[in-house]
ZADO-1210 file (C-alpha; in nm, 4 decimals, padded with zeros to 6 digits):
<atoms>
<atom x="00.0000" y="00.0000" z="00.0000" code="MET" pos="1"/>
<atom x="00.1232" y="00.3460" z="-00.0767" code="GLU" pos="2"/>
<atom x="-00.0007" y="00.5862" z="00.1874" code="LEU" pos="3"/>
<atom x="-00.0104" y="00.9391" z="00.0525" code="ASN" pos="4"/>
<atom x="-00.0958" y="01.1659" z="00.3408" code="TYR" pos="5"/>
<atom x="-00.0523" y="01.5348" z="00.3984" code="GLY" pos="6"/>
<atom x="-00.1325" y="01.7892" z="00.6664" code="ALA" pos="7"/>
<atom x="-00.4923" y="01.8325" z="00.5504" code="SER" pos="8"/>
<atom x="-00.5684" y="01.4603" z="00.5073" code="ALA" pos="9"/>
<atom x="-00.4698" y="01.2386" z="00.8017" code="LEU" pos="10"/>
<atom x="-00.2754" y="01.2818" z="01.1212" code="SER" pos="11"/>
<atom x="00.0149" y="01.0427" z="01.1852" code="PRO" pos="12"/>
<atom x="-00.2076" y="00.8701" z="01.4425" code="GLU" pos="13"/>
<atom x="-00.4971" y="00.8350" z="01.1975" code="GLY" pos="14"/>
<atom x="-00.2717" y="00.7011" z="00.9236" code="ALA" pos="15"/>
<atom x="-00.1133" y="00.4507" z="01.1643" code="ALA" pos="16"/>
<atom x="-00.4606" y="00.3363" z="01.2739" code="HIS" pos="17"/>
<atom x="-00.5477" y="00.2613" z="00.9105" code="VAL" pos="18"/>
<atom x="-00.2264" y="00.0617" z="00.8662" code="VAL" pos="19"/>
<atom x="-00.2347" y="-00.1172" z="01.2030" code="ASN" pos="20"/>
<atom x="-00.6058" y="-00.1906" z="01.2419" code="GLU" pos="21"/>
<atom x="-00.8085" y="-00.1500" z="00.9231" code="LEU" pos="22"/>
<atom x="-00.5981" y="-00.2814" z="00.6352" code="VAL" pos="23"/>
<atom x="-00.3876" y="-00.5979" z="00.6592" code="GLN" pos="24"/>
<atom x="-00.0655" y="-00.4943" z="00.4868" code="LEU" pos="25"/>
<atom x="00.2691" y="-00.6608" z="00.4369" code="GLN" pos="26"/>
<atom x="00.4499" y="-00.3299" z="00.3861" code="SER" pos="27"/>
<atom x="00.3811" y="00.0414" z="00.3447" code="VAL" pos="28"/>
<atom x="00.5293" y="00.3080" z="00.1188" code="ILE" pos="29"/>
<atom x="00.4700" y="00.6476" z="00.2754" code="VAL" pos="30"/>
<atom x="00.4634" y="00.9530" z="00.0502" code="ASN" pos="31"/>
<atom x="00.5271" y="01.2660" z="00.2551" code="HIS" pos="32"/>
<atom x="00.3166" y="01.5280" z="00.0779" code="VAL" pos="33"/>
<atom x="00.3840" y="01.8945" z="00.1595" code="ASN" pos="34"/>
<atom x="00.6608" y="01.8056" z="00.4025" code="GLU" pos="35"/>
<atom x="01.0372" y="01.8038" z="00.3582" code="ALA" pos="36"/>
<atom x="01.0470" y="01.4779" z="00.5525" code="ALA" pos="37"/>
<atom x="01.3684" y="01.3275" z="00.4217" code="THR" pos="38"/>
<atom x="01.7285" y="01.4291" z="00.3828" code="SER" pos="39"/>
<atom x="01.9992" y="01.2125" z="00.2328" code="GLY" pos="40"/>
<atom x="01.7568" y="00.9223" z="00.1970" code="GLY" pos="41"/>
<atom x="01.6610" y="00.9203" z="00.5666" code="LYS" pos="42"/>
<atom x="01.3487" y="01.0454" z="00.7419" code="VAL" pos="43"/>
<atom x="01.4092" y="01.3592" z="00.9483" code="LYS" pos="44"/>
<atom x="01.3310" y="01.2983" z="01.3183" code="PRO" pos="45"/>
<atom x="01.0931" y="01.5886" z="01.3883" code="ASP" pos="46"/>
<atom x="00.8453" y="01.5330" z="01.1044" code="THR" pos="47"/>
<atom x="00.4924" y="01.3980" z="01.0696" code="ARG" pos="48"/>
<atom x="00.6407" y="01.1131" z="00.8681" code="THR" pos="49"/>
<atom x="00.8762" y="01.0202" z="01.1540" code="ALA" pos="50"/>
<atom x="00.5821" y="01.0249" z="01.3961" code="ALA" pos="51"/>
<atom x="00.3912" y="00.7904" z="01.1636" code="PHE" pos="52"/>
<atom x="00.6887" y="00.5526" z="01.1387" code="LEU" pos="53"/>
<atom x="00.7034" y="00.5233" z="01.5189" code="LYS" pos="54"/>
<atom x="00.3330" y="00.4332" z="01.5363" code="LEU" pos="55"/>
<atom x="00.3236" y="00.1585" z="01.2723" code="VAL" pos="56"/>
<atom x="00.3553" y="-00.1915" z="01.4174" code="LYS" pos="57"/>
<atom x="00.4787" y="-00.5237" z="01.2792" code="ASN" pos="58"/>
<atom x="00.5460" y="-00.4259" z="00.9186" code="ARG" pos="59"/>
<atom x="00.8148" y="-00.2362" z="00.7299" code="PRO" pos="60"/>
<atom x="00.7524" y="00.1215" z="00.6192" code="VAL" pos="61"/>
<atom x="00.9468" y="00.2631" z="00.3261" code="TYR" pos="62"/>
<atom x="00.9617" y="00.6371" z="00.2576" code="PRO" pos="63"/>
<atom x="00.9085" y="00.7335" z="-00.1055" code="ALA" pos="64"/>
<atom x="01.2347" y="00.8879" z="-00.2255" code="LEU" pos="65"/>
<atom x="01.2810" y="01.0887" z="-00.5439" code="SER" pos="66"/>
<atom x="01.4721" y="00.8997" z="-00.8087" code="GLY" pos="67"/>
<atom x="01.4584" y="00.5665" z="-00.6213" code="LYS" pos="68"/>
<atom x="01.2790" y="00.2636" z="-00.7621" code="THR" pos="69"/>
<atom x="01.1440" y="00.0000" z="-00.5247" code="MET" pos="70"/>
<atom x="01.0297" y="-00.3454" z="-00.6349" code="GLU" pos="71"/>
<atom x="00.7864" y="-00.5717" z="-00.4494" code="PHE" pos="72"/>
<atom x="00.6741" y="-00.9282" z="-00.5059" code="ASP" pos="73"/>
<atom x="00.3100" y="-01.0396" z="-00.5163" code="GLY" pos="74"/>
<atom x="00.3050" y="-01.0796" z="-00.1381" code="ALA" pos="75"/>
<atom x="00.4112" y="-00.7190" z="-00.0752" code="GLY" pos="76"/>
<atom x="00.7680" y="-00.8056" z="00.0236" code="LYS" pos="77"/>
<atom x="01.0371" y="-00.5707" z="-00.1022" code="CYS" pos="78"/>
<atom x="01.2759" y="-00.7483" z="-00.3360" code="VAL" pos="79"/>
<atom x="01.4898" y="-00.4549" z="-00.4547" code="ALA" pos="80"/>
<atom x="01.5642" y="-00.0903" z="-00.3805" code="GLY" pos="81"/>
<atom x="01.4078" y="-00.0649" z="-00.0349" code="CYS" pos="82"/>
<atom x="01.5522" y="00.0481" z="00.2939" code="ALA" pos="83"/>
<atom x="01.3006" y="00.0273" z="00.5781" code="ALA" pos="84"/>
<atom x="01.3195" y="00.3172" z="00.8212" code="GLN" pos="85"/>
</atoms>
């Protein structure tokens, strides 16, 4: 699942609730709309995206990074290009 959330859509808590309780996911790609959430390929610590990462349980979360291609198999497992945060 790619979760595309911004300041006017979902809070980190609301987005984590969707991922943890409502949708059974193997992995999550989070797209940090309207937030400079990453630097050097890593999520910045004081961002909404970082708060979301801390709240997600029992599955990897991958930040969407410009110019990076990620590949997943049919079961949602990353097979190339991913670095879980």
